LOZA-924758 format. One record per residue: x, y, z of N, C-alpha, C in turn; residue number from 1; residue in three letters. Coordinates in Angstrom, 2 decimals. Layout:
      n.u      n.v      n.w     ca.u     ca.v     ca.w      c.u      c.v      c.w    n  res
        X        Y        Z        X        Y        Z        X        Y        Z  NUM  ala
...
This chain:
      n.u      n.v      n.w     ca.u     ca.v     ca.w      c.u      c.v      c.w    n  res
   -27.13  -124.02    20.05   -27.97  -123.52    21.13   -29.39  -123.35    20.63    1  met
   -30.37  -123.78    21.42   -31.75  -123.64    21.04   -32.14  -122.17    20.97    2  ser
   -33.12  -121.91    20.15   -33.56  -120.54    19.93   -34.32  -120.01    21.15    3  arg
   -34.03  -118.75    21.54   -34.75  -118.09    22.62   -35.89  -117.30    22.01    4  ile
   -37.09  -117.51    22.50   -38.26  -116.84    21.95   -38.53  -115.53    22.68    5  thr
   -39.33  -114.63    22.08   -39.72  -113.40    22.78   -40.41  -113.69    24.12    6  pro
   -41.19  -114.77    24.18   -41.84  -115.13    25.45   -40.80  -115.49    26.52    7  ala
   -39.73  -116.16    26.11   -38.64  -116.47    27.03   -38.01  -115.19    27.58    8  asp
   -37.78  -114.23    26.68   -37.16  -112.98    27.08   -38.07  -112.18    28.00    9  leu
   -39.37  -112.26    27.78   -40.32  -111.56    28.64   -40.21  -112.09    30.07   10  asp
   -40.11  -113.41    30.22   -39.95  -114.03    31.53   -38.62  -113.60    32.15   11  ile
   -37.56  -113.69    31.37   -36.22  -113.34    31.83   -36.17  -111.89    32.33   12  phe
   -36.73  -110.97    31.54   -36.70  -109.55    31.91   -37.54  -109.29    33.15   13  leu
   -38.67  -109.94    33.27   -39.53  -109.74    34.43   -38.82  -110.13    35.72   14  ala
   -38.11  -111.26    35.69   -37.38  -111.71    36.88   -36.21  -110.77    37.18   15  ile
   -35.50  -110.36    36.14   -34.36  -109.46    36.34   -34.80  -108.13    36.91   16  ala
   -35.93  -107.60    36.43   -36.41  -106.31    36.91   -36.93  -106.40    38.34   17  arg
   -37.64  -107.46    38.64   -38.23  -107.60    39.98   -37.22  -108.04    41.02   18  ala
   -36.19  -108.78    40.59   -35.20  -109.30    41.53   -35.71  -110.44    42.38   19  gly
   -36.87  -111.00    42.01   -37.43  -112.13    42.75   -38.45  -112.83    41.87   20  ser
   -38.67  -114.12    42.14   -39.70  -114.84    41.41   -41.09  -114.35    41.81   21  phe
   -41.25  -114.03    43.10   -42.57  -113.60    43.56   -42.99  -112.30    42.88   22  arg
   -42.08  -111.31    42.86   -42.41  -110.03    42.24   -42.68  -110.17    40.75   23  gly
   -41.86  -110.97    40.07   -42.06  -111.18    38.63   -43.35  -111.93    38.36   24  ala
   -43.66  -112.91    39.21   -44.88  -113.69    39.02   -46.12  -112.83    39.16   25  ala
   -46.08  -111.89    40.14   -47.22  -110.99    40.33   -47.43  -110.13    39.10   26  met
   -46.33  -109.68    38.50   -46.45  -108.81    37.33   -46.94  -109.58    36.11   27  arg
   -46.56  -110.86    36.00   -46.94  -111.65    34.83   -48.25  -112.41    35.04   28  leu
   -48.74  -112.43    36.27   -50.00  -113.11    36.53   -49.90  -114.62    36.57   29  gly
   -48.73  -115.13    37.03   -48.55  -116.57    37.16   -48.04  -116.85    38.57   30  val
   -47.91  -118.13    38.92   -47.38  -118.48    40.24   -45.86  -118.46    40.23   31  thr
   -45.21  -118.18    41.37   -43.74  -118.21    41.42   -43.17  -119.57    41.01   32  pro
   -43.84  -120.66    41.40   -43.32  -121.99    41.06   -43.38  -122.23    39.55   33  ser
   -44.46  -121.75    38.91   -44.56  -121.91    37.46   -43.48  -121.10    36.75   34  ala
   -43.21  -119.90    37.27   -42.19  -119.05    36.67   -40.81  -119.68    36.84   35  leu
   -40.53  -120.22    38.02   -39.26  -120.88    38.27   -39.07  -122.08    37.34   36  ser
   -40.14  -122.84    37.12   -40.08  -124.00    36.23   -39.78  -123.56    34.80   37  his
   -40.42  -122.48    34.35   -40.22  -122.02    32.97   -38.80  -121.48    32.78   38  arg
   -38.26  -120.80    33.80   -36.89  -120.33    33.70   -35.91  -121.50    33.67   39  leu
   -36.16  -122.51    34.52   -35.28  -123.67    34.53   -35.29  -124.38    33.18   40  arg
   -36.47  -124.46    32.58   -36.57  -125.10    31.26   -35.80  -124.29    30.22   41  ala
   -35.87  -122.96    30.31   -35.12  -122.11    29.37   -33.62  -122.32    29.55   42  leu
   -33.14  -122.32    30.79   -31.71  -122.48    31.03   -31.22  -123.85    30.56   43  glu
   -32.03  -124.88    30.74   -31.64  -126.20    30.26   -31.60  -126.24    28.74   44  glu
   -32.53  -125.53    28.12   -32.60  -125.53    26.66   -31.39  -124.83    26.03   45  arg
   -30.94  -123.74    26.66   -29.80  -122.99    26.09   -28.48  -123.41    26.73   46  ile
   -28.56  -124.30    27.74   -27.37  -124.82    28.40   -26.54  -123.71    29.03   47  asp
   -27.23  -122.74    29.66   -26.57  -121.65    30.36   -27.40  -121.27    31.58   48  leu
   -26.73  -120.95    32.67   -27.44  -120.44    33.84   -27.52  -118.92    33.73   49  arg
   -28.73  -118.37    33.81   -28.94  -116.94    33.69   -29.03  -116.25    35.04   50  leu
   -29.43  -116.98    36.08   -29.56  -116.42    37.42   -28.93  -117.36    38.44   51  phe
   -28.32  -116.77    39.45   -27.93  -117.52    40.63   -29.04  -117.38    41.66   52  asn
   -29.50  -118.49    42.23   -30.60  -118.43    43.18   -30.14  -118.88    44.55   53  arg
   -30.66  -118.23    45.57   -30.58  -118.72    46.94   -32.01  -118.71    47.47   54  thr
   -32.17  -119.12    48.71   -33.52  -119.12    49.28   -34.05  -117.71    49.48   55  thr
   -33.16  -116.70    49.42   -33.60  -115.34    49.71   -33.43  -114.38    48.54   56  arg
   -32.67  -114.73    47.53   -32.41  -113.75    46.48   -32.21  -114.41    45.12   57  ser
   -32.34  -113.58    44.11   -32.09  -113.98    42.72   -31.16  -112.94    42.12   58  val
   -30.06  -113.36    41.55   -29.09  -112.42    40.98   -28.64  -112.91    39.62   59  ala
   -28.42  -111.98    38.70   -27.97  -112.33    37.36   -26.56  -112.92    37.39   60  leu
   -26.35  -113.93    36.56   -25.00  -114.43    36.33   -24.32  -113.52    35.32   61  thr
   -23.08  -113.77    35.04   -22.37  -112.97    34.03   -23.05  -113.10    32.68   62  glu
   -23.49  -114.33    32.33   -24.19  -114.53    31.07   -25.53  -113.82    31.07   63  ala
   -26.24  -113.87    32.22   -27.52  -113.19    32.32   -27.38  -111.69    32.19   64  gly
   -26.33  -111.12    32.81   -26.10  -109.68    32.72   -25.79  -109.27    31.29   65  gln
   -24.99  -110.09    30.59   -24.67  -109.78    29.19   -25.93  -109.80    28.33   66  ala
   -26.82  -110.77    28.61   -28.06  -110.85    27.84   -28.96  -109.65    28.09   67  leu
   -29.12  -109.27    29.35   -30.02  -108.16    29.65   -29.49  -106.84    29.11   68  ile
   -28.16  -106.69    29.11   -27.57  -105.46    28.56   -27.89  -105.33    27.07   69  asp
   -28.00  -106.45    26.38   -28.28  -106.40    24.94   -29.77  -106.25    24.64   70  arg
   -30.63  -106.95    25.38   -32.04  -107.01    24.98   -32.92  -105.96    25.65   71  val
   -32.50  -105.46    26.83   -33.41  -104.54    27.52   -33.69  -103.27    26.73   72  arg
   -32.69  -102.62    26.09   -33.03  -101.43    25.29   -34.06  -101.72    24.21   73  pro
   -33.92  -102.87    23.55   -34.88  -103.20    22.49   -36.27  -103.40    23.06   74  ala
   -36.38  -104.09    24.19   -37.69  -104.30    24.81   -38.28  -102.99    25.31   75  phe
   -37.42  -102.11    25.83   -37.91  -100.80    26.26   -38.52  -100.04    25.09   76  asp
   -37.87  -100.13    23.92   -38.40   -99.47    22.73   -39.73  -100.09    22.30   77  asp
   -39.82  -101.41    22.38   -41.07  -102.08    22.02   -42.20  -101.65    22.96   78  ile
   -41.92  -101.64    24.28   -42.93  -101.23    25.24   -43.33   -99.78    25.03   79  glu
   -42.34   -98.94    24.72   -42.66   -97.53    24.48   -43.52   -97.38    23.23   80  ala
   -43.22   -98.16    22.19   -44.03   -98.09    20.97   -45.46   -98.51    21.23   81  ala
   -45.64   -99.53    22.07   -46.99   -99.97    22.42   -47.69   -98.89    23.23   82  ile
   -46.94   -98.27    24.17   -47.52   -97.18    24.95   -47.96   -96.04    24.05   83  asp
   -47.15   -95.76    23.01   -47.47   -94.65    22.12   -48.77   -94.90    21.36   84  asp
   -49.13   -96.16    21.17   -50.39   -96.44    20.47   -51.58   -95.90    21.24   85  leu
   -51.43   -95.76    22.56   -52.54   -95.25    23.36   -52.91   -93.83    22.95   86  ala
   -51.93   -93.11    22.39   -52.22   -91.74    21.96   -53.29   -91.72    20.87   87  ala
   -53.34   -92.79    20.06   -54.35   -92.85    19.01   -55.74   -93.11    19.59   88  phe
   -55.79   -93.69    20.81   -57.08   -93.89    21.45   -57.53   -92.63    22.16   89  arg
   -56.60   -91.69    22.34   -56.94   -90.44    23.00   -57.06   -90.55    24.51   90  gly
   -56.76   -91.73    25.07   -56.91   -91.95    26.50   -55.69   -92.68    27.05   91  thr
   -55.06   -92.17    28.13   -53.95   -92.91    28.74   -54.41   -94.27    29.23   92  pro
   -53.57   -95.28    29.00   -53.90   -96.65    29.38   -52.67   -97.30    30.02   93  met
   -52.90   -98.42    30.68   -51.80   -99.23    31.20   -51.56   -99.04    32.68   94  gly
   -50.47   -99.64    33.16   -50.09   -99.60    34.57   -48.93   -98.64    34.78   95  thr
   -49.07   -97.75    35.73   -48.02   -96.81    36.10   -47.36   -97.30    37.37   96  leu
   -46.07   -97.64    37.31   -45.34   -98.17    38.47   -44.40   -97.09    39.02   97  arg
   -44.58   -96.77    40.31   -43.81   -95.72    40.96   -43.13   -96.28    42.20   98  ile
   -41.86   -95.96    42.37   -41.11   -96.36    43.56   -40.95   -95.13    44.45   99  asn
   -41.22   -95.29    45.74   -41.10   -94.16    46.66   -40.85   -94.67    48.06  100  ala
   -40.21   -93.85    48.88   -40.14   -94.16    50.30   -41.55   -94.12    50.87  101  ala
   -41.79   -94.91    51.91   -43.14   -95.01    52.47   -43.68   -93.64    52.90  102  glu
   -42.82   -92.84    53.52   -43.25   -91.52    53.97   -43.62   -90.64    52.79  103  thr
   -42.80   -90.66    51.74   -43.08   -89.86    50.55   -44.39   -90.28    49.91  104  ser
   -44.62   -91.59    49.85   -45.86   -92.09    49.27   -47.06   -91.56    50.03  105  ala
   -46.95   -91.53    51.34   -48.08   -91.06    52.16   -48.29   -89.56    52.02  106  arg
   -47.20   -88.80    52.03   -47.32   -87.34    52.06   -47.76   -86.76    50.72  107  ile
   -47.14   -87.23    49.63   -47.41   -86.55    48.35   -48.15   -87.40    47.32  108  val
   -47.97   -88.73    47.35   -48.63   -89.54    46.33   -50.08   -89.86    46.68  109  leu
   -50.31   -90.26    47.92   -51.66   -90.65    48.32   -52.70   -89.55    48.06  110  ala
   -52.40   -88.28    48.36   -53.41   -87.24    48.09   -53.72   -87.03    46.61  111  pro
   -52.77   -87.40    45.74   -52.96   -87.19    44.31   -53.76   -88.31    43.64  112  leu
   -53.76   -89.50    44.26   -54.32   -90.67    43.59   -55.81   -90.58    43.29  113  leu
   -56.66   -90.19    44.24   -58.10   -90.20    43.93   -58.46   -89.38    42.69  114  pro
   -57.93   -88.16    42.62   -58.25   -87.32    41.46   -57.69   -87.87    40.17  115  gly
   -56.46   -88.41    40.24   -55.84   -88.94    39.02   -56.59   -90.16    38.51  116  phe
   -56.93   -91.10    39.39   -57.61   -92.32    38.97   -59.02   -92.03    38.47  117  leu
   -59.67   -91.03    39.07   -61.00   -90.65    38.58   -60.92   -90.03    37.20  118  ala
   -59.85   -89.30    36.97   -59.67   -88.63    35.67   -59.25   -89.60    34.58  119  lys
   -58.53   -90.68    34.96   -57.99   -91.62    33.97   -58.35   -93.06    34.36  120  his
   -59.58   -93.47    34.11   -60.03   -94.82    34.52   -59.31   -95.95    33.79  121  pro
   -58.63   -95.65    32.70   -57.90   -96.69    31.97   -56.52   -96.97    32.53  122  gly
   -56.12   -96.24    33.59   -54.78   -96.38    34.16   -54.88   -97.04    35.54  123  val
   -54.00   -97.98    35.80   -53.83   -98.56    37.14   -52.50   -98.08    37.69  124  ala
   -52.45   -97.76    38.97   -51.24   -97.26    39.61   -50.72   -98.30    40.60  125  val
   -49.43   -98.57    40.53   -48.78   -99.50    41.45   -47.65   -98.74    42.14  126  glu
   -47.75   -98.56    43.45   -46.73   -97.85    44.23   -46.00   -98.86    45.10  127  ile
   -44.69   -98.95    44.92   -43.85   -99.84    45.73   -43.06   -98.97    46.70  128  ile
   -43.32   -99.14    48.00   -42.65   -98.35    49.03   -41.37   -99.04    49.47  129  ala
   -40.24   -98.36    49.25   -38.94   -98.88    49.65   -38.11   -97.75    50.24  130  gln
   -37.45   -98.04    51.34   -36.61   -97.01    51.94   -35.35   -96.74    51.15  131  gly
   -34.78   -97.80    50.56   -33.53   -97.65    49.83   -33.77   -96.99    48.47  132  ala
   -32.83   -96.17    48.06   -32.89   -95.55    46.74   -32.58   -96.62    45.70  133  leu
   -33.47   -96.80    44.73   -33.29   -97.85    43.74   -33.12   -97.25    42.35  134  val
   -32.59   -98.06    41.45   -32.50   -97.71    40.04   -33.87   -97.99    39.44  135  asp
   -34.63   -96.92    39.14   -36.01   -97.13    38.67   -36.04   -97.84    37.33  136  val
   -35.04   -97.62    36.50   -35.01   -98.27    35.19   -34.77   -99.77    35.36  137  val
   -33.75  -100.12    36.14   -33.44  -101.53    36.35   -34.57  -102.24    37.09  138  ala
   -35.28  -101.50    37.95   -36.35  -102.10    38.72   -37.67  -102.20    37.97  139  gly
   -37.71  -101.72    36.74   -38.93  -101.80    35.96   -39.98  -100.77    36.35  140  gly
   -39.55   -99.66    36.96   -40.48   -98.62    37.37   -40.53   -97.52    36.30  141  phe
   -41.66   -96.85    36.24   -41.79   -95.71    35.33   -41.22   -94.45    35.96  142  asp
   -41.30   -94.34    37.28   -40.84   -93.13    37.96   -40.60   -93.44    39.43  143  ala
   -40.01   -92.46    40.12   -39.79   -92.59    41.55   -40.06   -91.26    42.22  144  gly
   -40.12   -91.26    43.54   -40.28   -90.03    44.32   -39.22   -90.02    45.41  145  val
   -38.40   -88.99    45.43   -37.34   -88.86    46.43   -37.03   -87.38    46.65  146  arg
   -36.20   -87.11    47.65   -35.67   -85.77    47.86   -34.73   -85.41    46.71  147  leu
   -34.67   -84.13    46.39   -33.92   -83.69    45.23   -32.44   -84.01    45.27  148  gly
   -31.83   -83.94    46.48   -30.37   -84.14    46.55   -29.95   -85.58    46.34  149  glu
   -30.92   -86.52    46.34   -30.57   -87.93    46.18   -30.69   -88.39    44.73  150  thr
   -31.09   -87.53    43.81   -31.39   -87.96    42.46   -30.15   -87.98    41.58  151  leu
   -30.10   -88.94    40.68   -29.01   -89.02    39.72   -29.14   -87.88    38.71  152  ala
   -28.00   -87.45    38.19   -27.99   -86.29    37.30   -28.71   -86.54    35.99  153  ala
   -28.84   -87.81    35.58   -29.45   -88.08    34.28   -30.97   -88.25    34.37  154  asp
   -31.55   -87.96    35.53   -32.99   -88.07    35.70   -33.67   -86.71    35.50  155  met
   -34.87   -86.74    34.96   -35.70   -85.55    34.87   -36.55   -85.48    36.13  156  ile
   -36.57   -84.33    36.80   -37.27   -84.21    38.08   -38.34   -83.13    38.01  157  ala
   -39.50   -83.45    38.57   -40.62   -82.52    38.63   -41.02   -82.36    40.09  158  val
   -41.09   -81.13    40.61   -41.52   -80.96    42.01   -42.91   -81.57    42.22  159  pro
   -43.07   -82.27    43.34   -44.35   -82.90    43.63   -44.73   -82.57    45.08  160  ile
   -45.87   -81.98    45.26   -46.33   -81.62    46.58   -45.70   -80.33    47.07  161  gly
   -46.10   -79.86    48.23   -45.59   -78.60    48.78   -44.19   -78.74    49.33  162  pro
   -43.57   -77.61    49.67   -42.28   -77.66    50.34   -42.45   -78.34    51.70  163  arg
   -41.35   -78.85    52.23   -41.42   -79.65    53.45   -40.41   -79.13    54.48  164  gln
   -40.62   -79.57    55.71   -39.59   -79.40    56.73   -39.81   -80.47    57.81  165  arg
   -38.79   -80.63    58.64   -38.86   -81.60    59.71   -39.28   -80.92    61.01  166  phe
   -39.67   -81.74    61.98   -40.04   -81.25    63.30   -39.42   -82.15    64.36  167  ala
   -38.94   -81.54    65.44   -38.46   -82.28    66.61   -39.61   -82.33    67.60  168  val
   -40.08   -83.53    67.92   -41.28   -83.65    68.74   -41.08   -84.67    69.86  169  val
   -41.81   -84.45    70.95   -41.82   -85.38    72.07   -43.18   -85.34    72.74  170  gly
   -43.48   -86.32    73.55   -44.77   -86.38    74.23   -44.76   -85.52    75.49  171  ser
   -45.94   -85.09    75.97   -45.99   -84.37    77.24   -45.36   -85.16    78.39  172  pro
   -45.57   -86.49    78.39   -44.97   -87.32    79.44   -43.45   -87.28    79.38  173  ala
   -42.89   -87.23    78.17   -41.43   -87.15    78.02   -40.91   -85.87    78.67  174  phe
   -41.60   -84.75    78.42   -41.12   -83.47    78.94   -41.38   -83.32    80.44  175  phe
   -42.18   -84.19    81.01   -42.31   -84.21    82.47   -41.06   -84.81    83.11  176  glu
   -40.35   -85.66    82.36   -39.16   -86.32    82.89   -37.86   -85.66    82.43  177  arg
   -37.93   -84.92    81.32   -36.70   -84.35    80.74   -36.90   -82.86    80.46  178  his
   -35.83   -82.12    80.60   -35.86   -80.69    80.28   -36.00   -80.49    78.77  179  ala
   -36.70   -79.46    78.39   -36.84   -79.15    76.97   -35.50   -78.63    76.42  180  arg
   -35.08   -79.13    75.28   -33.82   -78.63    74.70   -33.96   -77.17    74.27  181  pro
   -32.98   -76.40    74.63   -32.97   -74.99    74.24   -32.08   -74.74    73.02  182  gln
   -31.09   -75.61    72.84   -30.18   -75.53    71.69   -30.06   -76.93    71.09  183  thr
   -29.64   -77.01    69.84   -29.48   -78.35    69.23   -28.54   -79.26    70.02  184  pro
   -27.47   -78.69    70.61   -26.53   -79.53    71.35   -27.16   -80.17    72.57  185  asn
   -28.25   -79.60    73.08   -28.95   -80.21    74.21   -29.51   -81.57    73.83  186  asp
   -29.75   -81.79    72.54   -30.29   -83.07    72.08   -29.34   -84.23    72.38  187  leu
   -28.05   -83.93    72.42   -27.05   -84.99    72.62   -27.13   -85.60    74.01  188  leu
   -27.76   -84.89    74.94   -27.88   -85.40    76.31   -29.27   -85.99    76.57  189  ala
   -30.12   -86.04    75.54   -31.49   -86.53    75.70   -31.69   -87.82    74.91  190  leu
   -32.56   -88.71    75.37   -32.88   -89.91    74.56   -33.67   -89.52    73.32  191  pro
   -33.20   -89.97    72.18   -33.84   -89.67    70.90   -34.15   -90.96    70.16  192  cys
   -35.15   -90.90    69.32   -35.48   -92.04    68.47   -34.66   -91.88    67.20  193  val
   -33.77   -92.83    66.97   -32.83   -92.71    65.86   -33.40   -93.34    64.58  194  arg
   -33.03   -92.75    63.45   -33.45   -93.28    62.16   -32.26   -93.95    61.49  195  phe
   -32.47   -95.19    61.02   -31.45   -95.93    60.27   -31.94   -96.19    58.86  196  his
   -31.05   -95.98    57.89   -31.37   -96.30    56.51   -31.43   -97.81    56.32  197  phe
   -31.98   -98.23    55.18   -32.11   -99.66    54.92   -30.76  -100.38    54.90  198  asp
   -29.70   -99.65    54.56   -28.38  -100.27    54.52   -27.70  -100.30    55.89  199  asn
   -28.41   -99.84    56.91   -27.87   -99.88    58.27   -27.21   -98.59    58.72  200  gly
   -26.97   -97.65    57.79   -26.35   -96.38    58.16   -27.28   -95.51    58.99  201  gly
   -26.71   -94.77    59.93   -27.50   -93.91    60.81   -27.66   -92.52    60.20  202  ala
   -28.86   -91.99    60.28   -29.12   -90.62    59.81   -28.76   -89.63    60.91  203  tyr
   -28.02   -88.60    60.55   -27.68   -87.53    61.48   -28.70   -86.40    61.32  204  his
   -29.28   -85.99    62.42   -30.31   -84.95    62.37   -29.70   -83.66    61.81  205  trp
   -30.37   -83.11    60.79   -29.87   -81.91    60.10   -30.68   -80.69    60.54  206  glu
   -30.02   -79.79    61.22   -30.66   -78.57    61.73   -29.92   -77.36    61.19  207  leu
   -30.66   -76.25    61.06   -30.03   -75.05    60.48   -30.75   -73.80    61.00  208  glu
   -29.96   -72.77    61.27   -30.53   -71.47    61.64   -29.50   -70.39    61.38  209  arg
   -29.93   -69.34    60.70   -29.05   -68.19    60.46   -27.77   -68.54    59.75  210  gly
   -27.82   -69.49    58.84   -26.63   -69.90    58.10   -25.77   -70.92    58.82  211  gly
   -26.10   -71.26    60.06   -25.35   -72.28    60.81   -26.02   -73.63    60.55  212  val
   -25.27   -74.57    60.02   -25.80   -75.89    59.70   -25.15   -76.93    60.62  213  glu
   -25.98   -77.80    61.20   -25.50   -78.82    62.11   -25.99   -80.19    61.67  214  leu
   -25.17   -81.20    61.89   -25.56   -82.60    61.70   -25.23   -83.33    63.00  215  gln
   -26.28   -83.77    63.68   -26.10   -84.34    65.01   -26.31   -85.85    65.02  216  leu
   -25.33   -86.57    65.58   -25.47   -88.01    65.78   -26.09   -88.22    67.16  217  ala
   -27.41   -88.22    67.21   -28.12   -88.31    68.48   -28.04   -89.74    69.04  218  val
   -28.39   -89.86    70.31   -28.36   -91.16    70.99   -29.76   -91.50    71.50  219  asn
   -29.97   -92.76    71.75   -31.25   -93.19    72.29   -31.39   -94.69    72.26  220  gly
   -32.40   -95.21    72.98   -32.52   -96.66    73.12   -33.21   -97.37    71.97  221  pro
   -33.70   -96.59    70.98   -34.49   -97.22    69.92   -34.14   -96.60    68.58  222  phe
   -34.00   -97.47    67.55   -33.73   -97.02    66.18   -34.63   -97.81    65.23  223  ala
   -35.02   -97.18    64.13   -35.89   -97.82    63.15   -35.69   -97.16    61.79  224  thr
   -36.17   -97.83    60.74   -36.15   -97.22    59.41   -37.52   -96.73    59.01  225  asn
   -38.44   -96.63    59.97   -39.83   -96.24    59.69   -40.19   -94.99    60.47  226  ser
   -40.64   -93.95    59.75   -41.08   -92.74    60.46   -42.36   -93.00    61.25  227  gln
   -43.20   -93.90    60.79   -44.39   -94.26    61.56   -44.00   -94.80    62.94  228  asp
   -42.99   -95.67    62.96   -42.55   -96.23    64.23   -41.84   -95.18    65.09  229  met
   -41.15   -94.24    64.45   -40.54   -93.14    65.20   -41.60   -92.32    65.92  230  met
   -42.69   -92.04    65.20   -43.77   -91.25    65.80   -44.43   -92.03    66.93  231  ile
   -44.64   -93.33    66.72   -45.23   -94.15    67.78   -44.34   -94.16    69.02  232  ala
   -43.03   -94.25    68.81   -42.10   -94.25    69.93   -42.13   -92.92    70.67  233  ala
   -42.24   -91.82    69.91   -42.32   -90.50    70.55   -43.60   -90.39    71.36  234  ala
   -44.71   -90.89    70.82   -45.98   -90.86    71.56   -45.89   -91.67    72.85  235  leu
   -45.11   -92.74    72.83   -44.95   -93.59    74.01   -43.92   -93.03    75.00  236  asp
   -43.32   -91.89    74.67   -42.37   -91.27    75.58   -40.98   -91.86    75.57  237  gly
   -40.68   -92.67    74.55   -39.35   -93.31    74.48   -38.26   -92.29    74.21  238  ile
   -38.57   -91.28    73.41   -37.56   -90.28    73.09   -38.11   -89.22    72.17  239  gly
   -37.27   -88.26    71.83   -37.62   -87.24    70.85   -37.47   -87.81    69.45  240  leu
   -38.34   -87.40    68.54   -38.28   -87.87    67.15   -38.10   -86.68    66.22  241  ala
   -37.42   -86.93    65.12   -37.17   -85.92    64.08   -37.82   -86.45    62.82  242  phe
   -39.01   -85.93    62.49   -39.83   -86.50    61.42   -40.41   -85.40    60.56  243  val
   -40.98   -85.80    59.42   -41.63   -84.83    58.56   -42.76   -84.12    59.32  244  phe
   -42.76   -82.80    59.25   -43.79   -82.01    59.93   -45.20   -82.41    59.50  245  glu
   -45.38   -82.69    58.22   -46.71   -83.02    57.72   -47.29   -84.26    58.38  246  ala
   -46.43   -85.14    58.88   -46.91   -86.38    59.48   -47.35   -86.21    60.93  247  met
   -46.93   -85.12    61.57   -47.24   -84.95    62.99   -48.07   -83.71    63.28  248  val
   -48.44   -82.94    62.28   -49.22   -81.72    62.52   -50.50   -82.00    63.30  249  glu
   -51.29   -83.04    62.94   -52.52   -83.30    63.73   -52.20   -83.67    65.18  250  pro
   -51.11   -84.38    65.41   -50.74   -84.78    66.76   -50.27   -83.59    67.59  251  leu
   -49.62   -82.65    66.93   -49.21   -81.42    67.62   -50.44   -80.59    67.96  252  ile
   -51.36   -80.48    66.99   -52.57   -79.68    67.21   -53.42   -80.24    68.34  253  ala
   -53.43   -81.57    68.49   -54.24   -82.20    69.54   -53.54   -82.23    70.89  254  ser
   -52.25   -81.87    70.92   -51.51   -81.87    72.17   -50.87   -83.19    72.53  255  gly
   -51.00   -84.20    71.66   -50.39   -85.50    71.96   -48.88   -85.46    71.78  256  arg
   -48.39   -84.56    70.92   -46.96   -84.32    70.76   -46.71   -82.83    70.89  257  leu
   -45.52   -82.48    71.40   -45.14   -81.08    71.53   -43.84   -80.85    70.77  258  glu
   -43.76   -79.69    70.16   -42.63   -79.38    69.29   -41.59   -78.54    70.02  259  arg
   -40.31   -78.82    69.72   -39.22   -78.02    70.27   -38.25   -77.67    69.14  260  val
   -37.42   -76.67    69.38   -36.39   -76.24    68.42   -36.99   -75.93    67.05  261  leu
   -38.17   -75.35    67.06   -38.87   -75.04    65.81   -38.04   -74.14    64.90  262  asp
   -37.31   -73.18    65.51   -36.55   -72.23    64.70   -35.29   -72.85    64.10  263  asp
   -34.97   -74.09    64.45   -33.83   -74.78    63.86   -34.26   -75.76    62.77  264  trp
   -35.51   -75.71    62.38   -36.04   -76.64    61.35   -36.47   -75.84    60.13  265  cys
   -35.57   -75.60    59.18   -35.90   -74.76    58.02   -36.73   -75.51    56.98  266  pro
   -37.37   -74.75    56.13   -38.08   -75.32    55.00   -37.08   -75.73    53.92  267  trp
   -37.41   -76.76    53.16   -36.61   -77.13    51.99   -37.56   -77.43    50.84  268  phe
   -37.03   -77.47    49.60   -37.92   -77.53    48.43   -38.91   -78.69    48.43  269  pro
   -38.58   -79.77    49.08   -39.54   -80.87    49.13   -39.15   -82.04    48.25  270  gly
   -40.15   -82.76    47.79   -39.95   -84.00    47.07   -40.11   -83.81    45.57  271  leu
   -39.53   -84.76    44.83   -39.57   -84.68    43.37   -40.02   -86.02    42.78  272  phe
   -40.84   -85.93    41.76   -41.14   -87.08    40.92   -40.05   -87.12    39.86  273  leu
   -39.34   -88.23    39.76   -38.24   -88.29    38.78   -38.42   -89.50    37.87  274  tyr
   -37.91   -89.37    36.66   -38.06   -90.42    35.65   -36.94   -90.28    34.64  275  tyr
   -36.61   -91.35    33.93   -35.52   -91.28    32.95   -35.92   -90.45    31.74  276  pro
   -34.97   -89.68    31.25   -35.23   -88.92    30.04   -35.12   -89.82    28.82  277  gly
   -36.26   -90.27    28.32   -36.23   -91.14    27.16   -37.18   -90.61    26.11  278  arg
   -36.95   -91.05    24.90   -37.71   -90.51    23.78   -39.19   -90.84    23.88  279  arg
   -39.52   -92.07    24.25   -40.90   -92.50    24.33   -41.32   -92.55    25.80  280  his
   -42.22   -91.67    26.17   -42.73   -91.68    27.53   -44.08   -92.38    27.56  281  met
   -44.28   -93.35    28.49   -45.59   -93.98    28.59   -46.69   -92.95    28.79  282  pro
   -47.82   -93.15    28.14   -48.90   -92.16    28.23   -49.43   -92.04    29.65  283  thr
   -49.39   -93.13    30.42   -49.86   -93.05    31.81   -48.96   -92.14    32.63  284  ala
   -47.63   -92.22    32.39   -46.70   -91.35    33.10   -46.89   -89.90    32.67  285  leu
   -47.06   -89.68    31.38   -47.29   -88.30    30.90   -48.53   -87.70    31.55  286  arg
   -49.59   -88.51    31.64   -50.83   -88.02    32.26   -50.61   -87.72    33.74  287  ala
   -49.81   -88.56    34.42   -49.58   -88.34    35.85   -48.75   -87.07    36.07  288  phe
   -47.76   -86.84    35.23   -46.95   -85.61    35.35   -47.84   -84.39    35.17  289  ile
   -48.73   -84.45    34.19   -49.68   -83.34    33.99   -50.55   -83.14    35.23  290  asp
   -50.95   -84.24    35.87   -51.78   -84.15    37.06   -50.99   -83.58    38.23  291  his
   -49.72   -83.95    38.34   -48.87   -83.39    39.41   -48.76   -81.87    39.25  292  val
   -48.63   -81.43    38.02   -48.47   -79.99    37.77   -49.77   -79.23    37.96  293  arg
   -50.89   -79.90    37.69   -52.19   -79.26    37.82   -53.21   -80.26    38.36  294  asp
   -53.23   -80.50    39.67   -54.13   -81.51    40.25   -55.60   -81.18    40.06  295  pro
   -55.89   -79.88    39.85   -57.30   -79.50    39.71   -57.91   -80.00    38.42  296  gly
């Protein structure tokens, strides 16, 4: 078998982490077609297929999975060692890659970015918004942002941003046609904008008051995986929406949306920045954690 070079492994790992030629090509600064050609040449040279390709996806073969299981820890150590060299420069450097749901990115990450980037001009931040919970290590991310109950036990979590709660909102035009709900069960008889996860599962609205916890499978003519689209649908009078309060406060203040069942929407701890507990932490991530703890 022909020898595999470190450059070959760099290409292989980039594709495996990104899960696509396009994503890997963007990270390596080459075209997807050039990357595909180089991978094909590598597979022909070693006489093994490392990825199965379709027009829509790239997945590791059994041989590819065995290879990544062996080489990824070593490459992680090499990258960490290079990151540690930045400590000798006294300035955080490099690219910080964070995975977050789109709503989380807007609520807690966006407000932190201007101050952080001004403080650390040697750092570039890349935020990938995905609704599905991903393996940040396998995806090549330094950290992620999610609700605390969704995090794996082996992750280190740091609170990011203020505590949060949801709001049930509808437009004035909606309430001209429908009675305002007085209890959570009244929601079952009203058109609601439903939220679906990326995997197709439906979210049940979670309400609580006085120790009574409810999960309601609401009904309605429209469902989406985007809180922005839920809010737009509520503004258009399609139905009631259950969304992060922080996203609709200006609309409530202006009267474009009206809130109901406020006392059934409790506060919860909020969102967390999470990252793998590893010996070598990239200096850019360390600097960002410090900024999260003290944005001033």
